[in-house]
N, C-alpha and C positions, 0 to 999 in steps of 0.2 A: 591566456585568457584573463588571468588575475591582474594584469597590468592595466586593464581598462574596466574597472569594476562599476563605474558610473555611466557608462556609455551604452546606448542602445545600438541596434544595427545601423540606423541612419547616422548616428554620431560617429561610429567606428568608420563608416565609409567616408565621411567627410574628412576625418583625421588621416586616413590612409591616402586619400587623394592629395591632400595637402603635402604629406610627407614625400610622395612620389614626385610631385612637381616642384619641390623646393630646391633651391640652390644649396651649395655647400655652406654658405654663410647665413642662410635664412632658415631659422627654426620654424617649424609649423606651429600655427596657433590653434590650440585645442578649442573645441566648442565650449561655450559657457556651461557651468555646472547647472543642473536642473534646479528649479525652485518650486516650493509648494504652490499648488494651484487650487486646492479644495478649501473653501471657506467653511466656517462654522455653520453658516446658514445653509450651505449645500449639504452638509452632513445631516443637519436637522431635517431637511426635506427628504433625504434618502431614508432616514430612520422613520419618518412619518409614513412612508410607503411600505415598510417592512411587513406589518400585520397583513395588509391586503395581499402582498406578494406571497407570503408563506401560506396563508389560508387558501389562496387560489391554486397554488401548486399542490397542496395537499388534496384539494378537491379533485384536481385533474389526474393525479397519480394514485390516490387512495392510501398513500403512506400514512400509517396510524399516528406517529408521534414525532415531533420536531422540537429542538431547543436551540435558541439563537442568542449570541452575545455579540455586541459591537463595542469596540473601544476606540476612543478618539482623544488625543491629547491627554493620555493617562487617566481618562475617566471612562467608566462603563456607561455609555449613553443609551444602551438598550440591552435588556436581558429578559427573556420570556420563554416559557414553555407553551407548546401547542399540542392539542390532541391527547391521545391515550398512551399510557405506558404499555398496555397489553389489550388487544382486541377481545371483546366479550366481557371486559371488566370496566369498572367506572373510574379507576384511579387515573388522575390527570398527570401529564408531563409538566414539571416545574423546572425552574433554574437549577435546582439541586438534584434532579433526577440523573442517575448514573447511566451513561451510555458506553458501549464499546466504541472506541473511536477508530479502530482498524488502523490503516496506514498513516493516519494523522499522528500515530505513535512515533513515526520517524522523526519529524522535527522536534517533538518532545524529547526523544532520545538524544538527538544531537545537542539539545540544550543541556541535558545531563552531562554529556561527554565534554562539552565546553567547560562546564564547572569542574569536572573531575580532572581534566588534563591541564587546565588553566593557561597553558602556553599554546598559541596557535600552531607553532612548529611541531608540537607533539602529535598532531593529526598526521604528520608525514613520517612518523616512526613506523618501523616494521611491525606488523601484527603477528603476535605469537600466542597461540592458544593450543594447549595439549589436545590432541585428537582432531585437529583441523589442519588440512592441507589441500592443495590443489593439484590437478593432474600433472602440471609442469613443475618440476622441482625448483626451477629458477624463479618462476612466478611466486611459488610458496615462500621463497627466501627473500623476495623483494616487495610483496604486497603490503600496503600500509592501511592504517585506519581510514584515511581519506579515500583510498581506492575502493574499499568495501562499502563505505557509506555513500559513495557517489555511483555505485553500480558499474564500475569500470575495471573490475578484476578479470573479466573474460568469462566468468560463469554465465551459462545460458539463462534466458528469461525464466524467472520463477523457479530456479533450480532448488530442488528439495521439497517443494510444496506437495508433490504427490506422495512422498514418503510420509509427510505429516498427515495427509488424508487417510493413509493406511494405518495410522496409529503409532508410528515410530516416534520416539522421544527426541529431544534436542541433541543429546549426545550421539545417538545413532546417525541422525541426519547430518550433523556437521562432519562426522567421521567419513561419511560416504560421498560428500561433495568432491572428494579426490578422484572419483570415477567419472565426473561430468566432463564432457568435452569443453575446451576453452576456445573462445574467440581471441583476437589479438589484445594483449594486455594494454590497458590504458588508451586504447584506440577504438574501443567498441563499448557501447552502452547497452546493458540488459538488466532489467529490474529484478533484483534477487532479494527476497526476504531473508534467506538464511545466510547469505554473504553479509548482509547488513547486521544480522544477529551475531555472527561470529565476531565482528569488530567490537560491538558493545560488550559482549561477554569477555573478550580478551582484555578490555580495559578494566572491567570489574575484577577479573582474576588477578591482574597486575596490582590492583589496589588491595588485594587480599579480602575481598568481600563478594557478596552475591549481587547480581544485577538488580534484584528487587530492593536490597538495602542501599545500594549505591544511588539508585533513583530517589528513594525516599530521603536519604540524608543530604544529597546534593541539591535537589530541586523541590520535591513535594513539600517537605516539612519547612524549609526556610521560606518558601514562597506562600505558605499557608494554603496549599492545595490539599485540603483535608479529606476530600472524597476521591482522590486520584490514586490509582494503583496500577502495577504491572502484573498483578496476579488475578487469574480468572476467578478464584474462590472469593476474592473480595467483591468482584462484580456480581456474581450470581447470588451471593449471600446478602447483598445490600437490600434492605426492605423497600427502598425507593430506586429500583433499577428498571430500565426499559427493555422489555423482552424483544428478542430479534424476530422479525417477520419476513415471510416470503409471499410472493403473489401467487394466488391460485388461478386455475384455468378460467374461472368465472369472473376474474377481476378483483375478487376480495383478497384480503391479506390475513394470514394466520401465523401464529408463533409455533411453527412445526419443527424447528431445529434449534439446537444449542451449539454455539461455536466456542470451543475451548482453544485459544491461541497461545497457551503457555509455552509451547515449543519455540515459537518465534516472538517471545514477549517483547524484545526491544523493537522489533519491526512492526508488530501489529497487535500487541497484547495489552496496551494501556486502556483503562476505562476511566472516565472523568465526567464532569458536569459542565454546564455552561458557566456556572459561577467560577469554578476552578480554572477553566480554560480562559476566561476573561482575565484572571490574574496572570496567567502565563502570557497572554497577549500583551498586557501592560508591561510585563518584564521584557518581552521581545522588543517592543516599540520604544522602550526607554533604555535600550543598550545594556540590559542585564541588571538594572536596579528595580526595586519595588518598594513603595512606601518609604522612600529615602534610604533604603538599605541596599548595599551591593550584594547581589546573590550570585551572579555569574560574571566572570571577568569580561569586560567590554570587547577586548581584542579577540579573545577566543570565541565569543559569541558571533562577532562580525565575520570571523572566518567561515562559520557555517552558512553564511549568506552569499558567499562568493560562488560563481559558476566554476565547476570542476570539469565538466564534459558536456558536449552537445548531446542533448537527448532527442531533439527533433530539428533537423536542419531547416525545415520550413514547416511551421505549424499552421493551424486553421486560419489564422489572421495574417499569414504571410511573413511573420518574423521568426527568428530563431529561438528555440527553447533550450535551456540548459538545466542540468541537475547539479546541485551543490551538495552540502553535507546534510542530507535529510530534507532538502527543500527543492521544489521546482523553482528555478530562477529565471526571470525574464526582465526585459527593459522595454518600456513603452516608447512611443514616438517622441516624448519629451525627455527621454533619458532617465526616467524614474525607475528605480528598482521595484520589481513586483515579485513577491514571494507567495507561494501557495503550495498546498498539498491536499490531495483527496484521499479518502479511505473507503474501502468497500469490502464487505463480506457477502458473498452470494447467499450465505445462509441467513442474512438478515440485518445488515448495518450499512450505512452510507454517510460519510462525513466530509466536510471541507473546511479548510482555513485559508484565508487570503489576506495579505497585508500589503500596504504601500508605506514602507518605513518613513520615507521623506514626509509624508502627510500625517504620520503617526496615527494611521487609521487601519483598523483590522476588523474582520468578522470571522466568527466560527459558527458553523451550522452542523448540528448533530441530529441524526435520524435513526429510527429503529426499523427501517425497511431495507430490503435488498436494493442494490444500486439501480436506480432509474433516473439519476441525474438531478434530483431535487436540490441537494445542498449546493452543488456547483452552480446551478441556475439561480438560486437565491443570491449567492455571492456575486455573480456576474450582474444580476439585475440591480443589486444594491450599489455596486460601484458605478454602474451606468448612471443611476440617479445622482450619485455624489459628484461625478465628474461632468455630466452633461445635462443634468436636470430632467432627463427623460430616459426611457428605456430605448435602446437602439434596435433591439430585435427580441423575438420571443425565444429566450435561451433554452427553455425546457426541451423542445424537440431536438435541439442540437446536442445538448449534453446527454440526453437519453440515447441518441444514436451513437455518440462517442463511447459511452459505456457498453452498449451492445457490441460494438466492434472490438473494444479492448478486452472484453470478458469472453470472447470466443477463443478457447485455448488451442494450442498447437496440436493437441491430440484429438481434436474433434473428428468424429467419424465422417467419412465421405460416402459410406455405404449405408443404405437403409436396412439395418439388420432386422427390423420388425417385419419385413416382407421378403421371405425367401424367393429366389429367382424361379422362374418357370423351368421345370425340369431339374430341380435341385437333386443332387446325389444324396443317397441315404448315408447316415453315419455308420461307422463300424460298431462292433459290440462294445459296450461301455468299458470292458476290461482293457481295451486298446488305449484308453485315455487315462485311466486311473493311476494314481501313484504320486510320488513326491518329486517335485522339480525344484531346482535351485537357481538362484540368480545373485551375482555378487553385489548388486545394488539394492534390489527389492527384497532380497532374502528368500525364504522358502515359500513355495506354492504347493498346495495339495489338492488333488482332484479325487473326489470320492463319488461313489454311485449308491443309490438306495436300492431297495429290493425290486424296484421296477426299472432300474437302469438309468434313472434320471441323475444327471451329473451336477456336482456342486464344486465350485472353485473357492479355495480358502487362501486369503492373502493377508500379510501383515502379522504383527506380533500377537494379536489377541486370540485368534485371527478374525478378520471380516469374512463372511460367507456370501457367495454370490451364486444363485442357481443359474446354470447354463441352459440356454435355449438353442436347439439345433438350427443352423442356417443353411449350410450346403456342404456336403462331404465331411471333411475334417474341420470345418469352421463352425464355431458356436458364437454365442453372444451373451452378454449380461448387462444389467442396468448398473451404471456406475453410481457412486454415492460420495458425499463429502463436498467440501468447498469447491473443488475443481471438477465436479461431475460433468460429464459430457453427454449424458443420455446413454443410449445403448452402444456398447463397443464390441469389437470382434476379438475372438480368441481362436487362434489357428494352431492346430496340432500338426507337426511334420517331423519325421525322423527323430523321434525321441525328444522333441522340444515342444514347448508351447510359447506362442508370442501373444502378448496382450497389447492390442493396438493402441489404446490411449496411454499406455505406459511407455510407448516406444518412440516418442517424438525425438528423443536424443539417442535412439538406437540402443537403449538400455533395457528394453522390455521383453527379451527372450529368456526363457527359463529352460534349463536342461534337466532331463529326467535322471534321477539318481539310481 
């Protein structure tokens, strides 16, 4: 794939047809290189619509706070905050308000790694990190930084995220990825925060430092990103930070949860501002320089922009999507490279960055609301105006539907545990269920009963405690919690085991009584 970095699907098809039909003496003629198409006036028109677009989408969704920056030709042509940092309070969002940027952390991280590794070939070196291995020893011995950053290691989708929800730390999670089943190595794409995290932590370890210090020394300090950090404590202690919000049943939004992503800091733990992200956009669009100073080697940065694996053979607009090193990579009908990434915490954040490097044009949208598609829709609307002078469709319902589909986890229950079946069988005496159960992946589970026989399941290192509600016979249920909560899930007791349904998507959710 890397031999055709500037071709879209149509261009590749033209080239392939020419090659097949050519004689032995006639070399195929490649299509012409794409040229910039967006004028300064078109960008000005798109920027002029931004206020209206953002305010309309905030009204339609109720998202409390938004911050937006646009960069064109190495200039910040728009930067502004909208709405409130926290509902129920008067403090406004500004360009320097700190947001959790969730998975937009990934292209920021790949920028750090480009600066740390300096040589593009270093991304293809074997990844070595004490305490990290994969189920197949051969894959463990051959997996590279690029494999992990592009989600082609074979790890299943979001491997390790449920361990994080239960309170396990990074070391425990990375160590237990060795138990996850693998898909074909380098032939399958599955998005994994902790595979990505392992790659970044391995580079930091090889450099003899922490990930937090490597990020600060390699990118944040040299680029003047003074309010950007990979540590949750810096975010939550900032006096000007945007609280995370979730939507209530009545349509209002509340700051009901706090999301600490330190365990997956390289993949989702960055916090930043529109001001700082605009500096990072300028660096990206200028090939690694900022204010006349070389920050990141150009060839190493360019490597992060190349497609590494197909992520969607056919996407919503009928073209192929790829994943690079921390970036979604695509090519439009004119052959122009388009880079983007979205981020979302179901506990209260949603972000997007989109760039057309050939046009030296990019936008970043940060919000303090759980994912409902607003940042992606703002970015799509903006590029519509910049490229076509008008909006081609109402993007918000489309992006909202895409998030709703993407955020339905594989462990979502198919049974309505809130309503036991007619003729449900009674449970046995509580003593038949109490005790300690063990699981090589999820650790210890404890079931206890109070003096009335009501059962509680304890999971994780703290542990987290979940009251069990009887459903039918030896089947109970409880309300899940955390970033990957799925509502009410089943717990089935059988022959000295208990199986937790939402933990069992990869067949790792059965605990054995000790």
